C-alpha positions as CSV (number, residue, x, y, z in Angstrom):
1,M,30.2,115.0,93.4
2,L,26.7,115.4,93.9
3,K,25.5,113.3,90.8
4,I,27.6,110.2,92.3
5,L,25.7,110.2,95.2
6,E,22.6,110.5,93.9
7,I,22.9,107.7,91.6
8,A,23.7,105.8,95.0
9,Q,20.9,106.2,96.6
10,I,18.3,104.8,94.4
11,I,16.5,101.9,95.8
12,I,16.1,98.9,93.2
13,P,12.5,98.1,93.3
14,T,11.4,94.1,94.1
15,P,9.6,92.1,91.7
16,P,6.7,93.3,91.1
17,V,5.2,89.8,91.6
18,P,6.7,87.0,93.4
19,G,6.6,83.2,93.0
20,R,8.1,80.6,90.6
21,G,8.2,80.3,86.9
22,L,6.9,78.0,84.3
23,N,8.7,75.6,83.0
24,L,7.7,73.5,79.3
25,A,6.7,70.3,80.8
26,E,3.4,72.6,82.8
27,I,3.4,74.4,79.7
28,G,3.1,71.6,77.5
29,S,0.6,70.3,79.6
30,I,-1.8,73.6,80.1
31,I,-1.6,73.3,75.9
32,A,-2.7,70.1,76.2
33,R,-5.4,70.7,78.7
34,I,-6.9,73.6,77.0
35,G,-6.9,71.9,73.7
36,G,-8.8,68.9,74.8
37,F,-11.2,70.6,76.4
38,L,-12.1,73.0,73.4
39,Q,-11.7,69.7,71.5
40,S,-14.6,67.8,73.8
41,I,-16.7,70.5,73.0
42,G,-16.3,70.6,69.2
43,V,-17.2,67.0,69.7
44,L,-20.1,67.4,71.4
45,L,-21.9,70.3,69.1
46,A,-20.4,68.1,66.0
47,I,-22.7,64.8,67.3
48,I,-25.6,67.1,68.3
49,A,-25.5,69.1,64.4
50,V,-25.5,65.4,63.9
51,V,-28.7,64.7,65.6
52,I,-29.8,67.7,63.7
53,S,-29.6,67.0,60.3
54,G,-30.7,63.4,60.8
55,I,-33.6,64.9,62.1
56,M,-33.9,67.4,59.4
57,Y,-33.5,64.7,57.1
58,M,-36.9,62.8,58.2
59,R,-38.8,64.9,58.1
60,A,-37.9,66.5,55.3
61,G,-39.9,64.2,53.1
62,A,-40.5,64.2,49.3
63,E,-39.3,68.2,48.8
64,P,-35.9,67.8,47.2
65,T,-34.8,71.7,49.1
66,K,-35.1,70.0,52.5
67,I,-33.0,67.0,51.5
68,T,-30.3,69.0,49.7
69,N,-30.6,71.2,52.8
70,A,-30.2,67.7,55.5
71,K,-27.3,66.5,53.3
72,T,-25.1,69.8,53.2
73,L,-25.4,70.0,57.3
74,F,-24.6,66.8,57.5
75,R,-21.7,66.6,55.0
76,N,-20.4,70.2,56.5
77,V,-20.6,68.4,60.2
78,L,-18.6,65.8,59.0
79,L,-16.2,68.1,57.5
80,G,-16.3,70.2,60.7
81,A,-15.4,67.2,63.0
82,L,-12.8,66.2,60.4
83,I,-11.3,69.4,61.4
84,I,-11.4,69.6,65.2
85,L,-10.2,66.0,65.4
86,G,-7.1,66.6,63.2
87,V,-6.5,70.1,65.1
88,G,-6.5,68.4,68.5
89,V,-3.7,66.6,66.6
90,I,-2.0,69.6,66.2
91,I,-2.1,70.7,69.6
92,N,-1.1,67.5,71.4
93,T,1.8,67.2,69.2
94,I,2.7,70.7,70.1
95,A,1.8,70.2,73.4
96,N,4.4,67.6,73.5
97,V,7.1,69.0,71.5
98,V,7.4,71.9,74.1
99,S,7.4,69.6,76.8
100,R,9.6,67.3,75.6
101,H,8.0,63.9,75.6
102,F,7.9,63.9,71.7
103,F,11.2,63.0,71.3
104,C,13.4,60.2,72.7
105,T,10.4,58.9,74.5
106,I,11.7,54.8,73.5
107,Y,15.0,53.8,74.9
108,I,16.4,50.6,71.7
109,N,19.3,48.7,73.7
110,I,21.4,47.2,70.6
111,P,23.7,44.8,71.4
112,P,27.3,45.8,70.2
113,L,27.8,44.0,66.8
114,P,31.1,41.0,67.7
115,V,34.2,42.0,66.4
116,I,35.4,39.3,64.2
117,C,39.7,40.1,63.6
118,R,41.8,37.1,61.4
């Protein structure tokens, strides 16, 4: 009998963090904002690296090793920029799928076909 009274006196604590939860639209918006910020920084760094590779190419003169290094840097920067932009597309797609803006955004109203009875 004493065990039942002990269990009845257990105090159930309140949740530690009061507030409201996030819904899918807010999570998608957060993903898109963070991805856009990182993409902007990546594109800015790619532009700086293109300028640096151009300066390296101009200063190379007739030395083939410096010309090769400048061309290699330029090619790597272009590849990195394509990867950054591709990841941006993937992040925006994930954000739109999570927030449910990816599906059914265009509504097409097709009138019904007339029924011909003979």
